[in-house]
TORKOL-4160 file (C-alpha; in steps of 0.2 Angstrom, whole numbers, padded with zeros to 4 digits, m for minus):
194
<pt num="1" X="0401" Y="1000" Z="0477"/>
<pt num="2" X="0397" Y="0985" Z="0465"/>
<pt num="3" X="0401" Y="0967" Z="0469"/>
<pt num="4" X="0414" Y="0964" Z="0457"/>
<pt num="5" X="0422" Y="0977" Z="0462"/>
<pt num="6" X="0424" Y="0970" Z="0480"/>
<pt num="7" X="0427" Y="0953" Z="0476"/>
<pt num="8" X="0442" Y="0961" Z="0464"/>
<pt num="9" X="0448" Y="0974" Z="0481"/>
<pt num="10" X="0446" Y="0958" Z="0490"/>
<pt num="11" X="0456" Y="0947" Z="0481"/>
<pt num="12" X="0471" Y="0961" Z="0475"/>
<pt num="13" X="0471" Y="0963" Z="0496"/>
<pt num="14" X="0474" Y="0943" Z="0497"/>
<pt num="15" X="0488" Y="0942" Z="0485"/>
<pt num="16" X="0495" Y="0958" Z="0493"/>
<pt num="17" X="0497" Y="0950" Z="0509"/>
<pt num="18" X="0501" Y="0932" Z="0503"/>
<pt num="19" X="0515" Y="0940" Z="0497"/>
<pt num="20" X="0517" Y="0949" Z="0512"/>
<pt num="21" X="0518" Y="0935" Z="0521"/>
<pt num="22" X="0528" Y="0923" Z="0510"/>
<pt num="23" X="0542" Y="0937" Z="0509"/>
<pt num="24" X="0545" Y="0935" Z="0527"/>
<pt num="25" X="0561" Y="0926" Z="0530"/>
<pt num="26" X="0571" Y="0918" Z="0542"/>
<pt num="27" X="0588" Y="0922" Z="0539"/>
<pt num="28" X="0595" Y="0935" Z="0551"/>
<pt num="29" X="0609" Y="0947" Z="0545"/>
<pt num="30" X="0625" Y="0942" Z="0551"/>
<pt num="31" X="0622" Y="0924" Z="0550"/>
<pt num="32" X="0622" Y="0909" Z="0536"/>
<pt num="33" X="0608" Y="0898" Z="0536"/>
<pt num="34" X="0617" Y="0880" Z="0533"/>
<pt num="35" X="0614" Y="0872" Z="0516"/>
<pt num="36" X="0605" Y="0856" Z="0514"/>
<pt num="37" X="0608" Y="0847" Z="0500"/>
<pt num="38" X="0589" Y="0845" Z="0498"/>
<pt num="39" X="0576" Y="0857" Z="0496"/>
<pt num="40" X="0562" Y="0858" Z="0512"/>
<pt num="41" X="0545" Y="0860" Z="0506"/>
<pt num="42" X="0537" Y="0874" Z="0512"/>
<pt num="43" X="0523" Y="0865" Z="0521"/>
<pt num="44" X="0519" Y="0851" Z="0533"/>
<pt num="45" X="0519" Y="0835" Z="0525"/>
<pt num="46" X="0504" Y="0823" Z="0530"/>
<pt num="47" X="0509" Y="0811" Z="0542"/>
<pt num="48" X="0508" Y="0792" Z="0533"/>
<pt num="49" X="0500" Y="0778" Z="0536"/>
<pt num="50" X="0491" Y="0762" Z="0527"/>
<pt num="51" X="0510" Y="0760" Z="0523"/>
<pt num="52" X="0519" Y="0740" Z="0519"/>
<pt num="53" X="0532" Y="0735" Z="0526"/>
<pt num="54" X="0542" Y="0730" Z="0508"/>
<pt num="55" X="0542" Y="0747" Z="0499"/>
<pt num="56" X="0533" Y="0743" Z="0481"/>
<pt num="57" X="0541" Y="0742" Z="0464"/>
<pt num="58" X="0543" Y="0762" Z="0455"/>
<pt num="59" X="0531" Y="0756" Z="0441"/>
<pt num="60" X="0512" Y="0760" Z="0440"/>
<pt num="61" X="0498" Y="0743" Z="0440"/>
<pt num="62" X="0485" Y="0740" Z="0428"/>
<pt num="63" X="0475" Y="0732" Z="0443"/>
<pt num="64" X="0456" Y="0737" Z="0443"/>
<pt num="65" X="0460" Y="0748" Z="0459"/>
<pt num="66" X="0469" Y="0762" Z="0446"/>
<pt num="67" X="0461" Y="0775" Z="0445"/>
<pt num="68" X="0463" Y="0794" Z="0432"/>
<pt num="69" X="0463" Y="0810" Z="0437"/>
<pt num="70" X="0451" Y="0819" Z="0438"/>
<pt num="71" X="0456" Y="0827" Z="0420"/>
<pt num="72" X="0444" Y="0831" Z="0409"/>
<pt num="73" X="0445" Y="0815" Z="0393"/>
<pt num="74" X="0453" Y="0824" Z="0376"/>
<pt num="75" X="0436" Y="0818" Z="0367"/>
<pt num="76" X="0424" Y="0826" Z="0379"/>
<pt num="77" X="0430" Y="0843" Z="0376"/>
<pt num="78" X="0421" Y="0847" Z="0360"/>
<pt num="79" X="0405" Y="0849" Z="0366"/>
<pt num="80" X="0410" Y="0860" Z="0380"/>
<pt num="81" X="0412" Y="0881" Z="0381"/>
<pt num="82" X="0431" Y="0886" Z="0379"/>
<pt num="83" X="0430" Y="0891" Z="0399"/>
<pt num="84" X="0426" Y="0873" Z="0405"/>
<pt num="85" X="0443" Y="0868" Z="0411"/>
<pt num="86" X="0445" Y="0883" Z="0423"/>
<pt num="87" X="0428" Y="0885" Z="0428"/>
<pt num="88" X="0428" Y="0866" Z="0431"/>
<pt num="89" X="0451" Y="0866" Z="0439"/>
<pt num="90" X="0447" Y="0863" Z="0459"/>
<pt num="91" X="0436" Y="0847" Z="0455"/>
<pt num="92" X="0453" Y="0840" Z="0448"/>
<pt num="93" X="0464" Y="0829" Z="0457"/>
<pt num="94" X="0482" Y="0831" Z="0458"/>
<pt num="95" X="0491" Y="0818" Z="0445"/>
<pt num="96" X="0501" Y="0804" Z="0453"/>
<pt num="97" X="0519" Y="0798" Z="0446"/>
<pt num="98" X="0520" Y="0782" Z="0445"/>
<pt num="99" X="0530" Y="0780" Z="0461"/>
<pt num="100" X="0513" Y="0789" Z="0471"/>
<pt num="101" X="0502" Y="0776" Z="0459"/>
<pt num="102" X="0514" Y="0762" Z="0466"/>
<pt num="103" X="0512" Y="0767" Z="0484"/>
<pt num="104" X="0496" Y="0769" Z="0484"/>
<pt num="105" X="0493" Y="0754" Z="0476"/>
<pt num="106" X="0501" Y="0747" Z="0490"/>
<pt num="107" X="0490" Y="0756" Z="0503"/>
<pt num="108" X="0475" Y="0752" Z="0493"/>
<pt num="109" X="0478" Y="0734" Z="0495"/>
<pt num="110" X="0479" Y="0736" Z="0514"/>
<pt num="111" X="0467" Y="0749" Z="0516"/>
<pt num="112" X="0457" Y="0732" Z="0505"/>
<pt num="113" X="0460" Y="0718" Z="0516"/>
<pt num="114" X="0456" Y="0728" Z="0532"/>
<pt num="115" X="0437" Y="0734" Z="0523"/>
<pt num="116" X="0435" Y="0715" Z="0516"/>
<pt num="117" X="0437" Y="0708" Z="0536"/>
<pt num="118" X="0421" Y="0724" Z="0540"/>
<pt num="119" X="0412" Y="0716" Z="0524"/>
<pt num="120" X="0414" Y="0697" Z="0529"/>
<pt num="121" X="0409" Y="0702" Z="0549"/>
<pt num="122" X="0392" Y="0711" Z="0539"/>
<pt num="123" X="0398" Y="0726" Z="0549"/>
<pt num="124" X="0399" Y="0742" Z="0539"/>
<pt num="125" X="0394" Y="0756" Z="0552"/>
<pt num="126" X="0404" Y="0769" Z="0550"/>
<pt num="127" X="0409" Y="0764" Z="0567"/>
<pt num="128" X="0419" Y="0746" Z="0559"/>
<pt num="129" X="0426" Y="0757" Z="0545"/>
<pt num="130" X="0435" Y="0770" Z="0555"/>
<pt num="131" X="0441" Y="0756" Z="0565"/>
<pt num="132" X="0447" Y="0747" Z="0550"/>
<pt num="133" X="0455" Y="0761" Z="0544"/>
<pt num="134" X="0463" Y="0765" Z="0564"/>
<pt num="135" X="0471" Y="0748" Z="0563"/>
<pt num="136" X="0481" Y="0753" Z="0548"/>
<pt num="137" X="0486" Y="0769" Z="0555"/>
<pt num="138" X="0473" Y="0781" Z="0546"/>
<pt num="139" X="0465" Y="0794" Z="0559"/>
<pt num="140" X="0459" Y="0811" Z="0556"/>
<pt num="141" X="0475" Y="0819" Z="0553"/>
<pt num="142" X="0475" Y="0808" Z="0536"/>
<pt num="143" X="0457" Y="0817" Z="0532"/>
<pt num="144" X="0448" Y="0799" Z="0534"/>
<pt num="145" X="0431" Y="0805" Z="0529"/>
<pt num="146" X="0417" Y="0792" Z="0533"/>
<pt num="147" X="0399" Y="0794" Z="0524"/>
<pt num="148" X="0383" Y="0782" Z="0518"/>
<pt num="149" X="0395" Y="0768" Z="0511"/>
<pt num="150" X="0407" Y="0780" Z="0507"/>
<pt num="151" X="0426" Y="0782" Z="0512"/>
<pt num="152" X="0439" Y="0791" Z="0510"/>
<pt num="153" X="0459" Y="0793" Z="0516"/>
<pt num="154" X="0474" Y="0803" Z="0515"/>
<pt num="155" X="0489" Y="0791" Z="0516"/>
<pt num="156" X="0502" Y="0805" Z="0517"/>
<pt num="157" X="0506" Y="0800" Z="0497"/>
<pt num="158" X="0489" Y="0799" Z="0488"/>
<pt num="159" X="0469" Y="0797" Z="0489"/>
<pt num="160" X="0461" Y="0778" Z="0493"/>
<pt num="161" X="0443" Y="0782" Z="0492"/>
<pt num="162" X="0428" Y="0770" Z="0485"/>
<pt num="163" X="0413" Y="0763" Z="0494"/>
<pt num="164" X="0410" Y="0747" Z="0505"/>
<pt num="165" X="0393" Y="0739" Z="0507"/>
<pt num="166" X="0388" Y="0723" Z="0512"/>
<pt num="167" X="0386" Y="0718" Z="0492"/>
<pt num="168" X="0403" Y="0728" Z="0487"/>
<pt num="169" X="0420" Y="0734" Z="0490"/>
<pt num="170" X="0425" Y="0747" Z="0480"/>
<pt num="171" X="0445" Y="0757" Z="0482"/>
<pt num="172" X="0452" Y="0771" Z="0471"/>
<pt num="173" X="0468" Y="0778" Z="0471"/>
<pt num="174" X="0472" Y="0796" Z="0462"/>
<pt num="175" X="0480" Y="0814" Z="0470"/>
<pt num="176" X="0471" Y="0826" Z="0482"/>
<pt num="177" X="0460" Y="0839" Z="0476"/>
<pt num="178" X="0463" Y="0858" Z="0472"/>
<pt num="179" X="0448" Y="0861" Z="0481"/>
<pt num="180" X="0438" Y="0847" Z="0490"/>
<pt num="181" X="0422" Y="0847" Z="0497"/>
<pt num="182" X="0423" Y="0859" Z="0514"/>
<pt num="183" X="0424" Y="0849" Z="0529"/>
<pt num="184" X="0428" Y="0832" Z="0523"/>
<pt num="185" X="0448" Y="0831" Z="0521"/>
<pt num="186" X="0458" Y="0829" Z="0506"/>
<pt num="187" X="0452" Y="0815" Z="0496"/>
<pt num="188" X="0433" Y="0821" Z="0493"/>
<pt num="189" X="0427" Y="0827" Z="0476"/>
<pt num="190" X="0421" Y="0845" Z="0477"/>
<pt num="191" X="0401" Y="0844" Z="0474"/>
<pt num="192" X="0400" Y="0865" Z="0474"/>
<pt num="193" X="0405" Y="0877" Z="0463"/>
<pt num="194" X="0412" Y="0894" Z="0460"/>
């Protein structure tokens, strides 16, 4: 049996399992479920951290902390193979609505403040950056990842990531990645391939 055939069989089995698991309901015969006016998410939302005390305005900011999503620029597609988008979809980050972008910008301001304090102290070690993010309530449950000057965190709404060194502090607001780098949290672009 070829590897391709085995992969197809595995994919079919996985799809069947997913269909079976999602088909399971919670309503029992003879019982009526109370209907909520708001749909419940089918997943547990991430806990929040780095949240401002005051709600930000519902419009996107044009500040330098804003970033684009991982979607390729239209002009760049001319020289790419036809399946480039499909083959690199795992590296794309979720698009942000103006409301989520505004929340993310407000969280990024708080994170920038804490990381700037660490820079001013001259301590940009992993331990100090971890402590700065923990001061904002951001821990492992928020997908915090710190390595060699790079940091990333999911605030419960968006990803905030960048670099912090003694000489610079960068910050970027973006959506979570469809398939993040394994072992890093939802906010680190996958460097591998399919």
